[in-house]
N, C-alpha and C positions, 0 to 999 in steps of 0.2 A: 278348551272346548269351544266349538263354533257357536256364535250367537244365533239364536233362532230368530227368523224373520217374523215380524208381526203379520197377522192375516191380511191387513190392509196395506202391506208394504208396496205392492205393485200399484195399487190405486194412488198411494201417496206420491210415488214416482211420476205417474202420469199427470197428476195435478201440478207437481213441480215443473215438469216439462212444459205444460200449457202456459203457466204463469211466466216461466223463463222466456219462452218464445215471444210472448207479448212484451216483456221487458226489453229483450234484445231489439225488437222492432221499434220500440218507443225511443230508446236512448242509444242504440247501437251496441253491438257485442263488445267492442273494445272498452266502451265507457261504462259497462255494467260490471259491478263487483259481486262477490259472493254475499257481501253484506246487503247489497241492493236486492239480490235475488231472495235472500232470507226475509227481508222486509216485505217484498212483493208477495211472498208465500205466507206471510203472517206467522213466521216461526223464527227461531234463533239460528245463528250461523252454526252452532254446535249440532243442532238437530238436522240442519241441511246437510252437513258433512256426514251424517249417519247414512244418508241416501246416496250422496255423490261426493267423490273425493276432491273434485275441483270444478271450476266453471267450464273448463275444457271437456270434462267428462259429461257434463250436462249437455253441452252443444253436440258432442258426438252422438250421444244416445238419442237426442232430439232428431238429428238428421238421419241417423241410422233407421230409426223407427218410421220416420216419415217416408223415406225412399222405399223401404220394405212395403209400406202401405200402398204406395203408388204401383209397385210391381204386383201386389196382390190384386189391385183393381184391374190391371190388365188381364191377369189370369182369370178373374171372375167374369169379366166381359167376354173373353174368348170362350169360356165354358158355356156361359148363358147363351151366347150367339149360336153356338153349335147345337145346343139343345133345342133352341127355338127355330132352327133352320133358317137363320138370317143370311142374306146375301153378304158378300164381302163389303159392299158399300154400306149396307145397313149396320154391319159390325163395326166399321170405322166410325160411323155416326154415333153409335152407342159408346164407343171409346171416348170420343170428344165430350159427350154428355156426362159420362161418369167422372171424367177428370174435372170438369167444371163444377159438378155437384160436390166433389171433394174440396175443391178450392174455396167454395163458398163458406166452408166451416174451418178452413185451415189457413186463414190469412197470415197469421204470425209465423207459423211453421214454414210456409212457402217463402216468406220474406227471408227467413234464416237460410233456407236452401239456396236462394238466389244470391244472397249477400255474404254469407259467413263461412262457406266451405273453406275458404282460403285461410282461416284461422286455425284449422285443425292441424295436428301434427301429421307428418307425411303419410304414414301407414293408414291412419284413419281417413285422411283426405282421399286417398286412392280408393278406399272401400266405397265411399259415398260417390265419388266421381265415376267409378266403374258401374255403379248401379244407375246413375243418371244416364250413362251411355247405353245401358241395357234398355232403359225406358225409351230413349230416342230411337234405338234400333227396332224396338217392338212396334212403335208408331210407324216407322218407315216401312217395315215389312207389311203391315196392314194397309197402309196407304198404297203401296205398290200392288197389292192384291185387289184393292178396291178400284184402282184406276190404272190398269196395266198399259193402256194406250198413252197415258200422259206421264206417269211416274216411271222414269227410266233410271238406269244406273248412273247416268250423268247428272240428272236433276233431282233424284230421290231425296238426297240430304237437304237440298235447298227448299224443296216443297215441304218437307217435314218440319224444318225450322220455321217456315212461314206459318204453319199451323200453330206451333208453339208460340210464335210471336203474337198471334191473335189471342191466345188463352192464358199465357203465363204471367201477364202483367195486369190482369184484371183487378188485382188487389189495390192498384194505384187509383182506380177510378170507379169500379163497379162495386157498389156498396150494398150489403144485404138490406132488404127493406126499401130500396130505392125504387124509382119509377120503372127501371128495367131490371128484372130479376135474372138470376143466373140461368135458370132453365130457359127463359125467353132468349137470352143472349146465346145460349148453346144452339138453339134452333137457327139463329141468324148465322152463326159460324158454319153450321152444317149446310145451310142453304148456299152460303158463299163458296164453300169447297165444292159442293155438287155442281153449282152453276159454272164454276171456274174450270173444273177438271172433267166434267162429263162430256165424253166424245172426243174425237180427234180434232186437231187443228185443221 
């Protein structure tokens, strides 16, 4: 007979993922053991194994959920932009703002996404990488719609990766509660994109 899941099973998994992401960011994924994760979670290894069969399973669930969350943000921004009647440029600006708002509260998960995908087994790694490609493609499409005179088939990928270069590494220097907030930085990024791409050469 299958074991019934506790009502708080999903909440416990989310807490484990949050603490695991922080531990991976602190000591690196390869250097972190299930015993380390159990200690960080304030529980025993036996109880941790009740939720996840391995460290690898924790990493995949962490990255799977995070990349799904990023895809959901894209869909939410697109839907909200259409309902509000925003221009394509305004919609792209909203996309940048939404991602930076997410990054502000997802430091450790983002570090894992940038550093630890390579540790997944092949099939799981491809799932996460495919979703990352979808995220980049969605940004590229919106960028091309926002700046059709500047974003061409030849440079669309380069321009898109420039945008990600500005926002993806904020966890290394932009700290919550610092002199420069994430929302203020988002406006600086939006201004730089608008001033750099608005109009033909």
